[in-house]
N, C-alpha and C positions, 0 to 999 in steps of 0.2 A: 966029806966035809966041804961046805960051800966056799965059794970064793969070798974074799974080804969085801964087805959092802963099800960101795962108793958113796961118799956123803952127797946128799941132795943139795943142789945149789939153792941158796937162800932165796934167790929171785924166783926160781920155779915154785918153791913152796908158797911164797907170798902171792904169786900169780894165781895158783890154784885156790888159795885161801880167799882171795878177793872174788874169784868166780863163784865160790860156794856162798860167800856172804851176800853177793848180789842175788843169787838164786833164792836164798832164804828170805830176802826182802820182798819178793814178788807176791802179788795177790794170788789167791787160790785160782787154779786154772779151771775153766769151764769144762764140763764133761763132753763127751762126744754127743750125747743126747741134747745137751744144752746148745751146743753149736748148731746142730741140725735144726733144733727148734727155733733158734734165732734167725737162721737163714730162711726157714719156712715163714716166720712172721714178716720178715723183710719182703719176701716174694709176694705175700698175699696182702700186704698193707695197702698197696695202690688200689687193688680191686675192692677191698673192704671199704676204703675211703670213698670210692666212687659210688658204691651201693648205698652208703649212709647218706651221702649228699643227694642222691636220687630220691631216697625216701623223704628227705626234708622237702625236696621240690614238689612232691606229691601231696603235701599237706593242704587240707582244705581250710580256707579262711572262715572263721566264725562270722556270722552276719553282724555281730555287734563290735567287731574290731576294725578300725580304719585300715585302709589298704597300705598306707605308708608304715604304720606300726607293725602290721603283719609282715611286711617286707623286712623290716628291721629284725623282727623275731627270727625269721628264717636265716638271715645273715649271721645272727648271733649263734644259732645252732650249727650252721655250716662251719663257722670259724672254730667253734669248740671241737667239732669233729677233726678239723685239720690240726689243731693243737695237740689233741690226744694221739692222733696218728703219728705226729712228729715225735712225741715222747716215746711211743712204742718203737719207732724206728731207731731212735737214739739208743734205747736200751738194748735193742737187738744188735745194732751195729757195734756197740761196745763189746759185746760177747764175741762177735766175729773178728773184730780187730785185735782183741786181746789174745785170741787163739792164734792169730797170725804172728803176733809178737813172740808167743811161746814157741812157735815153730822155728823162728829165727834163733831163739835161745838154744833150742835143741841142736840145731846145726852147729852152733858155736861150741856147745859143750862136747858134741861129737868130735869136732876138730881138736879141741883141747885134750880130750881123752886119747886120741891117736898120738898127739905130740908127746904127752906124758909117757905113754907106752913106749914110744920111740926112744925117749931119753933113758928109760929104765932098761930097755933092751941093750943099749950100748954099754951101760955101766955095770950090768949084772947086779948082785947084791944078795945078802943073806935072806933066807926064807923068813926068819923070825922078824927081821926089820921090815921086810915086805908086808908081812901080815899086820904089823902094828900100823904101818902107813895106810893100809887099806881099811883097817878097822876104824881109824880116825874118821875117815870119810863116811863110813857106814853110820857111825853115830850121828854125824852132822845131818845126813839125809833123813835118818829116823826122827830127829828132832824137828825137821821141817815138816814132816808128814805129807810131803808132796812127791809125785812121780813126774817124770818127764813125758815127752811127747807120746800120745797115743798113736800118732802117725808113724813115729819111728818104731814103735812096737810092732805095728802091722808090717812095716818094711822088713824088719828083722825076724819075722815070725818063724821062718824056717831055721834061722840060725840060733834062735832062742836068745835069752838075755846074754849080755856081755859076760865073759868069763873072768871072774876075779883072779883065778889062778894064773892068768896070763898077764897080770899086772895092770889091767884096765880099771883104774880106781874109780871111775864114774859108773861102774856096773850097777851099784845099788840104786841108782836113779830108776832103773828099769825093772827091778825085781824086789819082792818082799816088802815093799812099802805100800800100805793101803792108800787108795785115793780118797780125797776128802769127799764128804757128802755133796752131791751135786747141787742141792738147794742152798748150800752155804755161800756159793759164789755170788748169787744175786743179792743175798741178804747183806753181804759185806759191801757190795758195790753200790747199792742204792738204799741201804738202810731199811729195807723191807723185811718183815718177819717171815718165818718159814713155817711149814706145817708142823703141828705138834701141840698147839695150845688152843684155848677156847676162843681167843680174840685175834689169832694170827691170820693173816691174809696172804694170798698168792698174787704175784704180778702176772702180766700176760705172758712174759717169757718163762716164768716158772710153770705156768699152766701148759704152755707149749712143750716145755721140757718133760713135764710129767706125762703128757700125751705120748711123746716119743718113747719114753721109758716103758710106759704101760703097753704100748703097741709091740715093742720088741719082746717083752716078757710074757705076752699073751694074757694080760690081766683080764679077769672076768667081771669084776665089780669095781667101780670107781665112784667114790663119794666126795663130792665137792660142795656139799651143802653149806652155804654161808661162808665159804673159804676164799672167795675171790675179792680182790680189791674193788672198791666202788667205781674206779675208773674203767673197769673192764665191762664194756657194753656189748662187745662182739667176741665170739670165741674164735680161736685160730682155725683156719681151713683144715689143718692137719688133724682135726677131730675125726675126720673120716678114716684115719688109719687104724682106729680101734676095732679091727675086724672081729676080734674074739670077745668083745665085751658083751655081757648079757644084762647087766644092771648099771644104769648111769643116773646119778643124783646131782642135779645142778640147781637145786631149789635154793630160795632165799638169798639170791644175789641180785645184780642189777642188769642182767643180760637183756639186750633189746632185740637181738635176732640170732637165730641159729644159722650156721653156714650151710650152703647147699650140699656140702660133703657129708652132712649128717645122714643122708640117704644111704651111705655106704655101710652103715652099722647093721648089717643084715642079721647078726646074731642077737641083736638087742631084743629082750623080752619085757624089760621094765624101764620106763623113763619118767623121771620126776623133775619137772622144771617149774614147780609152783612158786609163787611169790617172786616173780621177776618183772620185767617190763616188756615182755614180748608183744609185738603188734601183729605179726603174721608168721606163717610157717612157709618155708620154701616148698615148691612143688615136689621136690625130691623126697619130701617127708613121707609121701605115700609108698615109698619103696621099702619101708621098714616092715617087711612081710611077716616077721615073727613077733612083732610087738603085741603084748597081751595086756599090760597095765600102763596106762598113760595118765599122768596127773598134770594138767595145765591150769589149775585154778589160780586165781589171784594174779592175773596178768592183764593185758590191755587189748585182747583180741576183739576185733569187730566182725571178722568173718573167718571161715576156714577154706582152704583150697579144695577144689573139686577132687584132687587126688587123695583127699582124706578118706574117701570111700574105699580105697585100696587096702586099708588096714584091716583086712578081713580076719585077722587073728585076735583082734581086740576083745577083751573080756570085761575090763573095768575102764571107764572113761570119766574123768572129772574135768568139766569145763566151767565150773562155778566161779562166780566173782570175776566176770569179764564184762565186755561191752557188746556181746553178740546180739545182733538184731534178727538173725535167721540162721538156721542150720542147713547145710547142703542137702540136696535131694539124694546124693550118693550115700547119705547116712544109712539108707535101707540096705546097703551092701554088707553092713556089719552084722552078719547073721549069727556070730558067736557072742555078741555083746550081751552081758548079763546085768551090768550096772551102769546107768547113765545119770550123771549129775550135772544139770545146767542151771542150778539155782543162781539167783542174783545176776541176771543178765537183762537184756531188753527185748526178749523174744515176744513177738505178737502172735505167732502161730508155729505149729510143728509141721514138718513135711509129712505128707500123706504116706510117704514111703516108710515111715517109722513102723508101719504094720508089718514090714518084712523082717524086723528085728525080733524074730519069734523066740529067741532064747532069753529075751529081756525079763529080768526078775524084779529089778528095782528102778523106778523112774522118778527122779526128783526135779520138780519144776518150780519150786517156790521163788517168790520175789521176781516175777517177770511181768509182762503186759499181755498175757494170754487171755483171749476172749472166749475161746472154746477149745475143745480137744477134737482131733479128727476122728471120724467114725472108724478109721483103720485101727484105732487103739483096741477095739474089740478082738482083733486078731492076735493080740499078745496073750495067748492062753497060759503062759508060764508066769505072768506078772503077779507079784505078791504085794508090792508096795507102790502106791502113787501118792505123791504129795504135791499139792497145788496151792499151798498157802500163799496168800497175798498176791492174787492176780485179779483179773476182771471177768472171770468166767460167769456166764449167765445161765448156762444149762450144761448138762452132762449128756454124752451120746448114749442112745438106747442100746448100742452094741456092747456096753459094759456088762450086760447080762451074761456075756460069754466068758467073762473073766472068772472062771471056776476056781482059780488058785488065789484070788485076791484076798489079802488078809488085813491090809491097812490102806485107808483112803482118807486124805486130809484135803478138804476143799474150804477151809476156813478163810475168813477175810476175802471173800469174793462178792459177786453180785447175783448169787443163785436165787432164782425165783421159784424153782420147783425141783424136787428130787424125783427122777423118773421111777415109776413102779418097777421098771425092768431091772433097776439096780438091786432089788431085793432077790433076784435070782442068783446073785453072787454070794451064795450061802456060806462061803468060807470066811467072810469078813469077821475080823476080831476087833478092829479099831476103826471107828467112823467119827470123823470130826467135820461137822457142817456149821460150826459156830461162827458168830460174827459176820453173818451175811445181812444183818441188821433188818431194815424194813422190807427187804425183798422176799425173804423166806417166811411163809405163813403156815406151813403144814409139813408133816412128815408123810411119807407114802403109807397108804392104808395097809399094805402087806409087809410092813417092816418086821413083823413077827416071823417072817421066813428066815431072818438072819439069826438062826438059833445059836450060832457060835459067837455072837457078839458079846464082848466083854467090856468095851469102853465106848461111850457115846457122848459127844459134846454137841449140844444145840444152843449154847449160850448166845446171848445178844442177838436174838432173832425175834420174830413176831408170832411165834407159835403159841396158841392158846389152849389147844386140846390135843392130848396124845391119842393116837388111833387105838381102837380096841385090841388089835393084834399085839400091842406092846406087852400084853400079859404073857406072851410066849417067849420073851427074852429071859429065859431062866438062868443064863450064865452071866448076865450083866452085873458087873461089879463096880463100875465107875459111870456115873451119870451126872453131867454138868449142864444145868439149865439156868445158870446165873444170868440175871438181867433179861430174862425171857418172861413175858407176862402170862405164864401158865395159869389156867383156871382149873383144868382137870389134868392131873390131880392138883389139889390145893397146896399152897406153899409149905404148910407144916409137914406134909407127907414127904416133900422133897428133902427136907432136912434129915429125914430118917435113913436116907441112903437109897442106892439103886434098887436093891431087892424089895425094899418097902414100897417103892413106886410100882414095881412089877406086880407085887401082891395087891396093892390098892386097885390097880387096873383090873386084875383078875376078879377081885371082889366086886368091883363096880359092874363089870360085864356080867358076872354071875347074878348079881342082884337085879340088873336090868332084864336079864333073861327070865328070871323067876317072875318078875312083875309082868312081863309080856305074856308069859305062860298063864298067869292068873287072869290077866285081862282077857286072854283068849278063851279060857274056860268059862268065865262069866259071860262073855259075849255069846258063846255057843249056847249056854243055858237060856239066856234071854231070848235068843232067836227061836229056840224050841218052844218056849212058853208062848211066844207070839204066834207061832205056827199052829200050836194047839188051840189057841183062842180063836183064831180065824177058822180053823176046822170045825170047832164046836158051834160057832156062830152060823157057819154055812149049813151045818147039819140041822140046826134048829129051824132055819128058814125052810129047808127041804121038807122037814116033818110037818111044818105048818101048812105048806102048800099042798101036802098030800092028804090032810084031814078033810071029811065030807062037809059040804056047805049046807047050813040049816035052811028049812023052808021059811 
C-alpha cells in the first residue's frame, strides 16, 4: 500500500497550468524542413537578387524609347526585384526566428519539468493520484496537437522520450502527439493557401520546404504545374538537392530563371517548364545528361546556351512559341533526338549541323522566317514529317529525294516558285500541302505520279492551270484541294466530283490523247506510203519512156 499522497501546492498547479496555457496559444511550429528551407532562401537571396539586377542591366534599349525613359524603366524593375527579395527574406526570417523562440520555450519547459519532478520526488504520492495528474496534461497536449522541440528530441534520442512513470508530467510533449502539417505553418502566418485545391498557390518558402522534404524522402516525381504564387519569379537554389527526381513539372507559372543548381538533377529524364517567362538557361543546364523529354514552349527565349548540345539523351524537344532567332550549331550533337518543334519563333535559317540528327522523325518549323532548308536535311533518312507552314521559302533542296520515309510535307503559305522533280523520289509521301504559294507556284512536277502512296494533296491558291499527265497514277488520292486555283485541265466541274474523279479524268484525257496520236501516226504513215508509191510510179514511167525506140 502506497504512502498517503501529499497535496500539490496550489501555486505549483497554477504555474504548470499557465505554462500549458501559454504553450497552447503559440502558433504552429515550423518543421525541420521548413526551417532548413527558410535558411536556404535567406542564404541564396543576395545572390539571386544580384543576378536579377544584372539581367536588368543587360537589357537593350529599343530604338524608339528615349534614353531617360529607358533608365526609369530599368530602375523600376530593379526596385521591384529589391522589394520582392525583401519580402522573401522577411518570410524566411520569420520562420527562423519563430523556431528560435520555440527552442527557448523548450528549454523553459524542460526546466519546469525537472522542477515538478523534484517536487513530486520529495513528497511521494499515491500512484492513482499520480496517474490522474499526468493524464490531465496528456489531454491538454493532445488538444493542442503540437509537439515540442525537434532539437530536444535529437538530443535525447538515446534516452528516448521522457518517462511518464517517473512523474515527468511534460513527457507527452515528446511522444505520441502527431506534428502538424508543415504547410499549415505558412498558411497561418501569411494567409497564403496550401496545396490541395484547384486555385491554391505556394509561397517561395513553401516551395523551398517542399524541395527539402522531397529531397529527404527521395521523391521521384514533383508536379508544381500552376501551383506557384505569381510573385515567384526565381526558384530556390536548393532545387539542386533533388538528386533522385526523374520528372519535374514547373509549367504554367511565372518563373523568369532557373537556378544554376538545376544542373545537379542528374536523374532527371522529363522536364516541363512551358508557359513561364524564362529568358535564358544557365550553362549548367547541359549537365542534365539523362534528360529525354524537354518542353520549353511558350517562354521568352531568344537563344540557347552552347552547352545545350550536351543533352545527348534528348528524344523530344519543344521550343515552340519563343523568340529564337537561331539554333546553336551544337544542335547536331543531339543524335537521339526524334521530335523537334520550333514553331512560332523568328528563325531565319537552320544550322547545317541538323543533318547529324539522324534519328529525327518529326520536324516542325511553322511560323518562322525561314527562306530555305539546308541541303543537310537530305541526311535525315528517318524523317517522316516536315511542316514549314507560313515561312518565306522559295525552293526546296534537291536532297529531299533521299527522304525515303517521308510521309507528310507541308510547305503552304510560302513563296515557292517550283517544286523540284527530285521530290517525287520521296515515294512514301502520304500528305503533301503546297497550297497558298499564290502567284509564285505555276506547275506541279511532271513526275508527281511517282508518289503512288499519296492520299492528300493541297494546291489551293496557286497559279497552276494544267495538271501533269502522270497525275493519273495517283490511284490512292482521296483528298484533293484546288480551291482558288485557276485550273483549266481538268475543268472545274470535274474537281467538284472529288479526287478520284480528277485522277480518272486525267487518265481518260491521257488515253484519248494517246489514241489520237496513234491514229494521227497511222494516217501519217499511210499518206507517206502513198506519196512514195506515186513518186516511184512517176519515176518508172519516165524510165520506160526513155527506153522506147526513136522513130525515123
